[in-house]
Backbone of each chain as nested JSON, in Angstrom:
{
  "chains": [
    {"id": "A", "residues": [
      {"number": 1, "name": "UNK", "atoms": {"N": [93.009, 92.219, 90.231], "CA": [91.953, 91.611, 90.951], "C": [91.148, 92.757, 91.623]}},
      {"number": 2, "name": "UNK", "atoms": {"N": [89.837, 92.462, 91.793], "CA": [88.895, 93.473, 92.236], "C": [88.472, 93.287, 93.685]}},
      {"number": 3, "name": "UNK", "atoms": {"N": [88.54, 94.281, 94.536], "CA": [87.987, 94.182, 95.878], "C": [86.853, 95.151, 95.93]}},
      {"number": 4, "name": "UNK", "atoms": {"N": [85.677, 94.749, 96.547], "CA": [84.591, 95.62, 96.84], "C": [84.514, 95.884, 98.395]}},
      {"number": 5, "name": "UNK", "atoms": {"N": [84.394, 97.105, 98.749], "CA": [84.309, 97.532, 100.083], "C": [82.974, 98.222, 100.331]}},
      {"number": 6, "name": "UNK", "atoms": {"N": [82.179, 97.698, 101.272], "CA": [80.975, 98.267, 101.651], "C": [81.133, 98.851, 103.016]}},
      {"number": 7, "name": "UNK", "atoms": {"N": [80.817, 100.187, 103.122], "CA": [80.976, 100.872, 104.382], "C": [79.626, 101.299, 104.879]}},
      {"number": 8, "name": "UNK", "atoms": {"N": [79.248, 100.952, 106.036], "CA": [77.908, 101.324, 106.607], "C": [78.039, 101.847, 108.002]}},
      {"number": 9, "name": "UNK", "atoms": {"N": [77.148, 102.794, 108.509], "CA": [77.252, 103.218, 109.785], "C": [76.913, 102.032, 110.722]}},
      {"number": 10, "name": "UNK", "atoms": {"N": [77.577, 102.035, 111.924], "CA": [77.277, 100.969, 112.784], "C": [75.832, 100.963, 113.23]}},
      {"number": 11, "name": "UNK", "atoms": {"N": [75.24, 99.885, 113.534], "CA": [73.822, 99.836, 113.785], "C": [73.384, 100.766, 114.912]}},
      {"number": 12, "name": "UNK", "atoms": {"N": [74.281, 101.075, 115.865], "CA": [73.83, 101.958, 116.978], "C": [73.864, 103.425, 116.578]}},
      {"number": 13, "name": "UNK", "atoms": {"N": [74.455, 103.718, 115.292], "CA": [74.522, 105.167, 114.989], "C": [73.398, 105.482, 114.098]}},
      {"number": 14, "name": "UNK", "atoms": {"N": [72.758, 106.651, 114.436], "CA": [71.555, 107.148, 113.74], "C": [71.905, 107.535, 112.247]}},
      {"number": 15, "name": "UNK", "atoms": {"N": [71.106, 107.209, 111.376], "CA": [71.4, 107.365, 109.98], "C": [70.266, 108.318, 109.347]}},
      {"number": 16, "name": "UNK", "atoms": {"N": [70.531, 109.619, 109.445], "CA": [69.479, 110.545, 109.124], "C": [69.217, 110.479, 107.545]}},
      {"number": 17, "name": "UNK", "atoms": {"N": [70.268, 110.239, 106.814], "CA": [70.129, 110.155, 105.274], "C": [69.234, 108.951, 104.932]}},
      {"number": 18, "name": "UNK", "atoms": {"N": [69.395, 107.849, 105.593], "CA": [68.617, 106.685, 105.256], "C": [67.254, 106.895, 105.8]}},
      {"number": 19, "name": "UNK", "atoms": {"N": [67.088, 107.554, 106.949], "CA": [65.712, 107.933, 107.428], "C": [64.996, 108.781, 106.532]}},
      {"number": 20, "name": "UNK", "atoms": {"N": [65.689, 109.811, 105.878], "CA": [65.046, 110.684, 104.93], "C": [64.56, 109.964, 103.66]}},
      {"number": 21, "name": "UNK", "atoms": {"N": [65.357, 109.0, 103.172], "CA": [65.026, 108.203, 102.053], "C": [63.834, 107.357, 102.403]}},
      {"number": 22, "name": "UNK", "atoms": {"N": [63.778, 106.752, 103.587], "CA": [62.587, 105.834, 104.027], "C": [61.344, 106.756, 104.105]}},
      {"number": 23, "name": "UNK", "atoms": {"N": [61.461, 107.956, 104.651], "CA": [60.243, 108.854, 104.713], "C": [59.826, 109.239, 103.283]}},
      {"number": 24, "name": "UNK", "atoms": {"N": [60.764, 109.526, 102.293], "CA": [60.427, 109.849, 101.081], "C": [59.677, 108.799, 100.375]}},
      {"number": 25, "name": "UNK", "atoms": {"N": [60.18, 107.45, 100.589], "CA": [59.499, 106.314, 99.923], "C": [58.098, 106.243, 100.482]}},
      {"number": 26, "name": "UNK", "atoms": {"N": [57.944, 106.412, 101.803], "CA": [56.573, 106.292, 102.39], "C": [55.654, 107.301, 101.798]}},
      {"number": 27, "name": "UNK", "atoms": {"N": [56.124, 108.559, 101.525], "CA": [55.226, 109.513, 100.918], "C": [55.099, 109.277, 99.399]}},
      {"number": 28, "name": "UNK", "atoms": {"N": [55.958, 108.571, 98.834], "CA": [55.673, 108.148, 97.442], "C": [54.832, 106.917, 97.281]}},
      {"number": 29, "name": "UNK", "atoms": {"N": [54.406, 106.375, 98.43], "CA": [53.5, 105.324, 98.341], "C": [54.121, 103.905, 98.567]}},
      {"number": 30, "name": "UNK", "atoms": {"N": [55.396, 103.873, 98.813], "CA": [56.115, 102.607, 98.964], "C": [56.03, 102.112, 100.424]}},
      {"number": 31, "name": "UNK", "atoms": {"N": [54.872, 101.758, 100.88], "CA": [54.763, 101.349, 102.327], "C": [55.446, 100.078, 102.585]}},
      {"number": 32, "name": "UNK", "atoms": {"N": [55.769, 99.294, 101.611], "CA": [56.477, 98.105, 101.705], "C": [57.894, 98.154, 102.13]}},
      {"number": 33, "name": "UNK", "atoms": {"N": [58.453, 99.297, 102.172], "CA": [59.76, 99.617, 102.593], "C": [59.835, 100.082, 104.056]}},
      {"number": 34, "name": "UNK", "atoms": {"N": [60.291, 99.248, 104.929], "CA": [60.168, 99.595, 106.33], "C": [61.278, 100.548, 106.768]}},
      {"number": 35, "name": "UNK", "atoms": {"N": [62.531, 100.226, 106.283], "CA": [63.629, 101.037, 106.682], "C": [64.733, 101.121, 105.695]}},
      {"number": 36, "name": "UNK", "atoms": {"N": [65.539, 102.032, 105.67], "CA": [66.642, 102.209, 104.711], "C": [67.919, 102.709, 105.551]}},
      {"number": 37, "name": "UNK", "atoms": {"N": [68.978, 101.983, 105.213], "CA": [70.337, 102.51, 105.708], "C": [71.166, 102.745, 104.518]}},
      {"number": 38, "name": "UNK", "atoms": {"N": [71.832, 103.903, 104.483], "CA": [72.688, 104.261, 103.427], "C": [74.102, 104.033, 103.778]}},
      {"number": 39, "name": "UNK", "atoms": {"N": [74.896, 103.637, 102.889], "CA": [76.267, 103.471, 103.071], "C": [77.076, 103.844, 101.834]}},
      {"number": 40, "name": "UNK", "atoms": {"N": [78.347, 103.55, 101.824], "CA": [79.27, 103.854, 100.744], "C": [79.781, 102.52, 100.192]}},
      {"number": 41, "name": "UNK", "atoms": {"N": [80.117, 102.526, 98.915], "CA": [80.485, 101.36, 98.137], "C": [81.732, 101.771, 97.305]}},
      {"number": 42, "name": "UNK", "atoms": {"N": [82.809, 100.987, 97.391], "CA": [84.043, 101.233, 96.658], "C": [84.424, 99.989, 95.877]}},
      {"number": 43, "name": "UNK", "atoms": {"N": [84.784, 100.207, 94.665], "CA": [85.453, 99.143, 93.889], "C": [86.914, 99.514, 93.74]}},
      {"number": 44, "name": "UNK", "atoms": {"N": [87.758, 98.629, 94.183], "CA": [89.201, 98.803, 94.087], "C": [89.808, 97.887, 93.142]}},
      {"number": 45, "name": "UNK", "atoms": {"N": [90.558, 98.439, 92.149], "CA": [91.274, 97.596, 91.223], "C": [92.717, 97.534, 91.784]}},
      {"number": 46, "name": "UNK", "atoms": {"N": [93.088, 96.26, 92.068], "CA": [94.344, 95.919, 92.677], "C": [95.261, 95.261, 91.836]}},
      {"number": 47, "name": "UNK", "atoms": {"N": [96.589, 95.616, 91.973], "CA": [97.585, 94.884, 91.096], "C": [97.764, 93.422, 91.425]}},
      {"number": 48, "name": "UNK", "atoms": {"N": [97.637, 93.049, 92.647], "CA": [97.813, 91.731, 93.083], "C": [96.804, 90.684, 92.528]}},
      {"number": 49, "name": "UNK", "atoms": {"N": [97.323, 89.469, 92.278], "CA": [96.353, 88.525, 91.791], "C": [96.164, 87.365, 92.842]}},
      {"number": 50, "name": "UNK", "atoms": {"N": [96.515, 87.684, 94.119], "CA": [96.344, 86.759, 95.204], "C": [95.247, 87.239, 96.225]}},
      {"number": 51, "name": "UNK", "atoms": {"N": [94.275, 86.282, 96.353], "CA": [93.082, 86.762, 97.124], "C": [93.382, 87.256, 98.493]}},
      {"number": 52, "name": "UNK", "atoms": {"N": [94.313, 86.483, 99.244], "CA": [94.612, 86.806, 100.572], "C": [95.216, 88.234, 100.697]}},
      {"number": 53, "name": "UNK", "atoms": {"N": [96.218, 88.507, 99.818], "CA": [96.847, 89.819, 99.918], "C": [95.951, 90.961, 99.375]}},
      {"number": 54, "name": "UNK", "atoms": {"N": [95.09, 90.591, 98.474], "CA": [94.128, 91.561, 98.013], "C": [93.169, 91.989, 99.168]}},
      {"number": 55, "name": "UNK", "atoms": {"N": [92.726, 91.074, 99.935], "CA": [91.852, 91.299, 101.064], "C": [92.526, 92.104, 102.176]}},
      {"number": 56, "name": "UNK", "atoms": {"N": [93.772, 91.831, 102.399], "CA": [94.607, 92.435, 103.412], "C": [94.729, 93.902, 103.018]}},
      {"number": 57, "name": "UNK", "atoms": {"N": [95.176, 94.139, 101.755], "CA": [95.322, 95.455, 101.322], "C": [94.016, 96.314, 101.41]}},
      {"number": 58, "name": "UNK", "atoms": {"N": [92.905, 95.652, 100.933], "CA": [91.569, 96.371, 100.991], "C": [91.263, 96.725, 102.429]}},
      {"number": 59, "name": "UNK", "atoms": {"N": [91.493, 95.864, 103.383], "CA": [91.172, 96.111, 104.693], "C": [91.976, 97.225, 105.282]}},
      {"number": 60, "name": "UNK", "atoms": {"N": [93.298, 97.299, 104.875], "CA": [94.145, 98.423, 105.384], "C": [93.626, 99.742, 104.834]}},
      {"number": 61, "name": "UNK", "atoms": {"N": [93.413, 99.704, 103.533], "CA": [92.864, 100.94, 102.846], "C": [91.594, 101.347, 103.533]}},
      {"number": 62, "name": "UNK", "atoms": {"N": [90.67, 100.363, 103.797], "CA": [89.408, 100.794, 104.443], "C": [89.568, 101.391, 105.777]}},
      {"number": 63, "name": "UNK", "atoms": {"N": [90.53, 100.825, 106.548], "CA": [90.792, 101.322, 107.803], "C": [91.388, 102.76, 107.843]}},
      {"number": 64, "name": "UNK", "atoms": {"N": [92.313, 102.902, 106.907], "CA": [93.058, 104.176, 106.85], "C": [92.212, 105.273, 106.193]}},
      {"number": 65, "name": "UNK", "atoms": {"N": [91.481, 104.999, 105.116], "CA": [90.894, 106.117, 104.335], "C": [89.429, 105.985, 104.06]}},
      {"number": 66, "name": "UNK", "atoms": {"N": [88.908, 104.791, 103.849], "CA": [87.557, 104.698, 103.279], "C": [86.421, 104.727, 104.432]}},
      {"number": 67, "name": "UNK", "atoms": {"N": [86.867, 104.242, 105.555], "CA": [85.903, 104.204, 106.724], "C": [86.353, 104.922, 107.89]}},
      {"number": 68, "name": "UNK", "atoms": {"N": [85.387, 105.452, 108.715], "CA": [85.698, 105.945, 109.992], "C": [85.415, 104.864, 111.017]}},
      {"number": 69, "name": "UNK", "atoms": {"N": [86.43, 104.167, 111.48], "CA": [86.047, 103.034, 112.417], "C": [85.369, 103.394, 113.743]}},
      {"number": 70, "name": "UNK", "atoms": {"N": [85.301, 104.599, 114.066], "CA": [84.499, 105.015, 115.237], "C": [83.078, 104.835, 115.069]}},
      {"number": 71, "name": "UNK", "atoms": {"N": [82.561, 105.206, 113.901], "CA": [81.131, 105.151, 113.729], "C": [80.645, 104.25, 112.585]}},
      {"number": 72, "name": "UNK", "atoms": {"N": [81.697, 103.763, 111.728], "CA": [81.301, 102.886, 110.577], "C": [82.038, 101.565, 110.647]}},
      {"number": 73, "name": "UNK", "atoms": {"N": [81.402, 100.542, 110.036], "CA": [81.995, 99.261, 109.905], "C": [82.025, 98.963, 108.4]}},
      {"number": 74, "name": "UNK", "atoms": {"N": [82.863, 98.054, 108.048], "CA": [82.927, 97.772, 106.525], "C": [82.96, 96.208, 106.381]}},
      {"number": 75, "name": "UNK", "atoms": {"N": [82.727, 95.845, 105.081], "CA": [82.757, 94.473, 104.743], "C": [83.417, 94.476, 103.352]}},
      {"number": 76, "name": "UNK", "atoms": {"N": [84.2, 93.4, 103.144], "CA": [85.007, 93.245, 101.948], "C": [84.773, 91.988, 101.187]}},
      {"number": 77, "name": "UNK", "atoms": {"N": [84.573, 92.202, 99.886], "CA": [84.466, 91.01, 98.978], "C": [85.592, 91.114, 97.968]}},
      {"number": 78, "name": "UNK", "atoms": {"N": [86.133, 89.951, 97.605], "CA": [87.253, 89.907, 96.686], "C": [86.931, 88.957, 95.564]}},
      {"number": 79, "name": "UNK", "atoms": {"N": [87.155, 89.303, 94.349], "CA": [86.966, 88.419, 93.262], "C": [87.98, 88.727, 92.073]}}
    ]},
    {"id": "B", "residues": [
      {"number": 1, "name": "UNK", "atoms": {"N": [62.357, 90.956, 104.837], "CA": [63.471, 90.57, 103.96], "C": [64.296, 91.741, 103.546]}},
      {"number": 2, "name": "UNK", "atoms": {"N": [65.539, 91.5, 103.397], "CA": [66.445, 92.607, 103.161], "C": [67.001, 92.647, 101.663]}},
      {"number": 3, "name": "UNK", "atoms": {"N": [66.91, 93.831, 101.057], "CA": [67.468, 94.006, 99.762], "C": [68.63, 95.021, 99.827]}},
      {"number": 4, "name": "UNK", "atoms": {"N": [69.66, 94.667, 99.075], "CA": [70.802, 95.513, 99.018], "C": [70.966, 96.049, 97.632]}},
      {"number": 5, "name": "UNK", "atoms": {"N": [71.066, 97.413, 97.582], "CA": [71.27, 98.037, 96.199], "C": [72.567, 98.717, 96.131]}},
      {"number": 6, "name": "UNK", "atoms": {"N": [73.303, 98.402, 95.078], "CA": [74.554, 99.017, 94.809], "C": [74.431, 99.944, 93.653]}},
      {"number": 7, "name": "UNK", "atoms": {"N": [74.689, 101.096, 93.822], "CA": [74.574, 102.117, 92.711], "C": [75.96, 102.617, 92.378]}},
      {"number": 8, "name": "UNK", "atoms": {"N": [76.283, 102.506, 91.072], "CA": [77.572, 102.957, 90.68], "C": [77.461, 103.812, 89.399]}},
      {"number": 9, "name": "UNK", "atoms": {"N": [78.404, 104.701, 89.178], "CA": [78.459, 105.433, 87.904], "C": [78.702, 104.514, 86.701]}},
      {"number": 10, "name": "UNK", "atoms": {"N": [78.027, 104.763, 85.657], "CA": [78.309, 103.906, 84.472], "C": [79.778, 104.06, 84.123]}},
      {"number": 11, "name": "UNK", "atoms": {"N": [80.319, 102.898, 83.518], "CA": [81.707, 102.857, 83.189], "C": [82.225, 104.032, 82.386]}},
      {"number": 12, "name": "UNK", "atoms": {"N": [81.402, 104.567, 81.555], "CA": [81.796, 105.678, 80.68], "C": [81.798, 106.951, 81.325]}},
      {"number": 13, "name": "UNK", "atoms": {"N": [81.238, 107.07, 82.48], "CA": [81.143, 108.363, 83.301], "C": [82.332, 108.563, 84.17]}},
      {"number": 14, "name": "UNK", "atoms": {"N": [82.964, 109.716, 84.031], "CA": [84.161, 109.963, 84.826], "C": [83.803, 110.09, 86.286]}},
      {"number": 15, "name": "UNK", "atoms": {"N": [84.635, 109.471, 87.199], "CA": [84.325, 109.407, 88.604], "C": [85.439, 110.225, 89.375]}},
      {"number": 16, "name": "UNK", "atoms": {"N": [85.208, 111.528, 89.578], "CA": [86.268, 112.348, 90.149], "C": [86.508, 111.972, 91.541]}},
      {"number": 17, "name": "UNK", "atoms": {"N": [85.4, 111.585, 92.259], "CA": [85.636, 111.187, 93.644], "C": [86.489, 109.901, 93.816]}},
      {"number": 18, "name": "UNK", "atoms": {"N": [86.172, 108.981, 92.977], "CA": [87.064, 107.756, 93.008], "C": [88.578, 108.104, 92.608]}},
      {"number": 19, "name": "UNK", "atoms": {"N": [88.714, 109.02, 91.585], "CA": [89.961, 109.369, 91.123], "C": [90.752, 109.966, 92.265]}},
      {"number": 20, "name": "UNK", "atoms": {"N": [90.106, 110.842, 93.087], "CA": [90.722, 111.628, 94.181], "C": [91.174, 110.539, 95.23]}},
      {"number": 21, "name": "UNK", "atoms": {"N": [90.357, 109.521, 95.479], "CA": [90.699, 108.518, 96.417], "C": [91.928, 107.71, 95.932]}},
      {"number": 22, "name": "UNK", "atoms": {"N": [91.871, 107.396, 94.586], "CA": [93.027, 106.646, 94.119], "C": [94.292, 107.5, 94.187]}},
      {"number": 23, "name": "UNK", "atoms": {"N": [94.246, 108.759, 93.924], "CA": [95.389, 109.623, 94.042], "C": [95.841, 109.717, 95.532]}},
      {"number": 24, "name": "UNK", "atoms": {"N": [94.892, 109.791, 96.411], "CA": [95.349, 109.911, 97.812], "C": [96.003, 108.56, 98.303]}},
      {"number": 25, "name": "UNK", "atoms": {"N": [95.524, 107.45, 97.766], "CA": [96.148, 106.125, 98.141], "C": [97.572, 106.17, 97.553]}},
      {"number": 26, "name": "UNK", "atoms": {"N": [97.739, 106.569, 96.363], "CA": [99.053, 106.596, 95.707], "C": [100.06, 107.401, 96.676]}},
      {"number": 27, "name": "UNK", "atoms": {"N": [99.527, 108.558, 97.065], "CA": [100.471, 109.414, 97.813], "C": [100.676, 108.934, 99.23]}},
      {"number": 28, "name": "UNK", "atoms": {"N": [99.866, 108.056, 99.716], "CA": [99.941, 107.347, 101.029], "C": [100.809, 106.162, 100.903]}},
      {"number": 29, "name": "UNK", "atoms": {"N": [101.239, 105.823, 99.681], "CA": [102.134, 104.73, 99.462], "C": [101.533, 103.502, 99.068]}},
      {"number": 30, "name": "UNK", "atoms": {"N": [100.206, 103.505, 98.734], "CA": [99.421, 102.257, 98.41], "C": [99.522, 102.19, 96.849]}},
      {"number": 31, "name": "UNK", "atoms": {"N": [100.621, 101.857, 96.33], "CA": [100.859, 101.771, 94.835], "C": [100.115, 100.59, 94.215]}},
      {"number": 32, "name": "UNK", "atoms": {"N": [99.697, 99.63, 95.149], "CA": [99.12, 98.339, 94.726], "C": [97.611, 98.587, 94.349]}},
      {"number": 33, "name": "UNK", "atoms": {"N": [97.085, 99.759, 94.6], "CA": [95.71, 100.09, 94.248], "C": [95.725, 100.963, 92.873]}},
      {"number": 34, "name": "UNK", "atoms": {"N": [95.223, 100.31, 91.817], "CA": [95.439, 100.904, 90.451], "C": [94.223, 101.982, 90.262]}},
      {"number": 35, "name": "UNK", "atoms": {"N": [93.01, 101.655, 90.72], "CA": [91.899, 102.551, 90.392], "C": [90.897, 102.29, 91.423]}},
      {"number": 36, "name": "UNK", "atoms": {"N": [90.076, 103.3, 91.688], "CA": [88.95, 103.252, 92.611], "C": [87.759, 103.886, 92.007]}},
      {"number": 37, "name": "UNK", "atoms": {"N": [86.561, 103.17, 92.096], "CA": [85.354, 103.757, 91.738], "C": [84.45, 103.871, 92.974]}},
      {"number": 38, "name": "UNK", "atoms": {"N": [83.83, 105.016, 93.184], "CA": [83.05, 105.097, 94.364], "C": [81.489, 105.036, 93.952]}},
      {"number": 39, "name": "UNK", "atoms": {"N": [80.761, 104.385, 94.772], "CA": [79.316, 104.284, 94.576], "C": [78.574, 104.433, 95.889]}},
      {"number": 40, "name": "UNK", "atoms": {"N": [77.252, 104.175, 95.757], "CA": [76.417, 104.282, 96.921], "C": [75.818, 102.831, 97.248]}},
      {"number": 41, "name": "UNK", "atoms": {"N": [75.506, 102.688, 98.527], "CA": [75.022, 101.397, 98.945], "C": [73.87, 101.64, 99.855]}},
      {"number": 42, "name": "UNK", "atoms": {"N": [72.802, 100.885, 99.578], "CA": [71.523, 100.968, 100.315], "C": [71.097, 99.603, 100.875]}},
      {"number": 43, "name": "UNK", "atoms": {"N": [70.649, 99.593, 102.103], "CA": [70.076, 98.294, 102.671], "C": [68.582, 98.62, 102.919]}},
      {"number": 44, "name": "UNK", "atoms": {"N": [67.717, 97.941, 102.29], "CA": [66.288, 98.19, 102.423], "C": [65.685, 97.04, 103.198]}},
      {"number": 45, "name": "UNK", "atoms": {"N": [65.037, 97.453, 104.285], "CA": [64.194, 96.39, 105.007], "C": [62.814, 96.414, 104.449]}},
      {"number": 46, "name": "UNK", "atoms": {"N": [62.42, 95.261, 103.861], "CA": [61.141, 95.179, 103.145], "C": [60.191, 94.269, 103.924]}},
      {"number": 47, "name": "UNK", "atoms": {"N": [58.826, 94.599, 103.871], "CA": [57.87, 93.934, 104.568], "C": [57.629, 92.488, 103.933]}},
      {"number": 48, "name": "UNK", "atoms": {"N": [57.702, 92.418, 102.625], "CA": [57.537, 91.057, 101.83], "C": [58.501, 90.137, 102.365]}},
      {"number": 49, "name": "UNK", "atoms": {"N": [58.101, 88.802, 102.189], "CA": [58.983, 87.736, 102.515], "C": [59.177, 86.877, 101.22]}},
      {"number": 50, "name": "UNK", "atoms": {"N": [58.833, 87.423, 100.151], "CA": [58.899, 86.667, 98.835], "C": [60.037, 87.336, 98.029]}},
      {"number": 51, "name": "UNK", "atoms": {"N": [60.951, 86.558, 97.667], "CA": [62.312, 87.114, 96.947], "C": [61.9, 87.779, 95.695]}},
      {"number": 52, "name": "UNK", "atoms": {"N": [60.97, 87.264, 94.908], "CA": [60.682, 87.954, 93.575], "C": [60.171, 89.276, 93.794]}},
      {"number": 53, "name": "UNK", "atoms": {"N": [59.134, 89.39, 94.721], "CA": [58.475, 90.683, 94.837], "C": [59.476, 91.676, 95.598]}},
      {"number": 54, "name": "UNK", "atoms": {"N": [60.334, 91.178, 96.434], "CA": [61.318, 91.989, 97.082], "C": [62.256, 92.625, 96.033]}},
      {"number": 55, "name": "UNK", "atoms": {"N": [62.679, 91.774, 95.09], "CA": [63.584, 92.227, 94.116], "C": [62.837, 93.329, 93.12]}},
      {"number": 56, "name": "UNK", "atoms": {"N": [61.595, 93.022, 92.824], "CA": [60.883, 93.922, 92.008], "C": [60.707, 95.35, 92.72]}},
      {"number": 57, "name": "UNK", "atoms": {"N": [60.317, 95.235, 93.911], "CA": [60.137, 96.508, 94.717], "C": [61.475, 97.291, 94.772]}},
      {"number": 58, "name": "UNK", "atoms": {"N": [62.556, 96.602, 95.084], "CA": [63.878, 97.227, 95.138], "C": [64.267, 97.791, 93.791]}},
      {"number": 59, "name": "UNK", "atoms": {"N": [64.015, 97.171, 92.711], "CA": [64.343, 97.707, 91.419], "C": [63.49, 98.965, 91.103]}},
      {"number": 60, "name": "UNK", "atoms": {"N": [62.257, 98.975, 91.5], "CA": [61.364, 100.097, 91.302], "C": [61.87, 101.296, 92.139]}},
      {"number": 61, "name": "UNK", "atoms": {"N": [62.132, 101.119, 93.279], "CA": [62.704, 102.138, 94.224], "C": [64.004, 102.648, 93.725]}},
      {"number": 62, "name": "UNK", "atoms": {"N": [64.813, 101.794, 93.278], "CA": [66.151, 102.195, 92.776], "C": [66.021, 103.088, 91.511]}},
      {"number": 63, "name": "UNK", "atoms": {"N": [65.1, 102.65, 90.637], "CA": [64.85, 103.454, 89.384], "C": [64.26, 104.902, 89.681]}},
      {"number": 64, "name": "UNK", "atoms": {"N": [63.349, 104.893, 90.755], "CA": [62.624, 106.126, 91.017], "C": [63.407, 107.006, 91.917]}},
      {"number": 65, "name": "UNK", "atoms": {"N": [64.153, 106.51, 92.834], "CA": [64.763, 107.365, 93.89], "C": [66.149, 107.207, 94.197]}},
      {"number": 66, "name": "UNK", "atoms": {"N": [66.712, 106.013, 94.066], "CA": [68.072, 105.791, 94.507], "C": [69.189, 106.058, 93.415]}},
      {"number": 67, "name": "UNK", "atoms": {"N": [68.818, 105.813, 92.248], "CA": [69.851, 105.945, 91.18], "C": [69.271, 106.881, 90.114]}},
      {"number": 68, "name": "UNK", "atoms": {"N": [70.228, 107.533, 89.502], "CA": [69.939, 108.348, 88.292], "C": [70.213, 107.523, 87.05]}},
      {"number": 69, "name": "UNK", "atoms": {"N": [69.237, 106.971, 86.424], "CA": [69.549, 105.999, 85.327], "C": [70.291, 106.61, 84.135]}},
      {"number": 70, "name": "UNK", "atoms": {"N": [70.336, 107.941, 84.093], "CA": [71.079, 108.515, 82.91], "C": [72.591, 108.226, 83.069]}},
      {"number": 71, "name": "UNK", "atoms": {"N": [73.049, 108.329, 84.261], "CA": [74.579, 108.201, 84.44], "C": [74.928, 107.042, 85.463]}},
      {"number": 72, "name": "UNK", "atoms": {"N": [73.931, 106.479, 86.096], "CA": [74.268, 105.465, 87.05], "C": [73.586, 104.139, 86.706]}},
      {"number": 73, "name": "UNK", "atoms": {"N": [74.183, 103.063, 87.15], "CA": [73.618, 101.687, 86.955], "C": [73.441, 101.072, 88.386]}},
      {"number": 74, "name": "UNK", "atoms": {"N": [72.639, 100.156, 88.564], "CA": [72.564, 99.602, 89.966], "C": [72.511, 98.063, 89.786]}},
      {"number": 75, "name": "UNK", "atoms": {"N": [72.758, 97.424, 90.954], "CA": [72.714, 96.004, 91.059], "C": [72.019, 95.724, 92.357]}},
      {"number": 76, "name": "UNK", "atoms": {"N": [71.222, 94.695, 92.412], "CA": [70.33, 94.278, 93.577], "C": [70.644, 92.949, 94.03]}},
      {"number": 77, "name": "UNK", "atoms": {"N": [70.782, 92.714, 95.344], "CA": [70.943, 91.431, 95.955], "C": [69.842, 91.254, 97.049]}},
      {"number": 78, "name": "UNK", "atoms": {"N": [69.192, 90.164, 97.087], "CA": [68.074, 89.929, 98.023], "C": [68.498, 88.771, 98.866]}},
      {"number": 79, "name": "UNK", "atoms": {"N": [68.151, 88.893, 100.239], "CA": [68.345, 87.743, 101.111], "C": [67.435, 87.839, 102.231]}}
    ]}
  ]
}
């Protein structure tokens, strides 16, 4: 079963990489893009076929290794 | 309106960063994680409030700046 983990900086944390992308888009003529936030995306292939335990495992892995809970938050999707 | 862009390496492209994460999880005792693929995640704040044009703009931006279409593919969600 596959779990997707999206890690983003918390809204209160400044995202210079996203800011740089937004500025680059402005200078390329994409004025329709107001702001960009960059994050990380992980696809985990899990042995379990039970959605609840897949979500629990993905959350534990995200807490331990994939995200820095001081400055980042994460969201998990399981299918 | 917000567009989310997920950029991942194409399946045929080796992902050493994901491999390293998978190996680290194995050595941390998470044998239930078989494989990991890492990608990038972008949240775009767009001026438009029309879903079709938001998706078109996000796709153009992904092609031009966010993804390298030679080795990466992307997926877009709009809400």
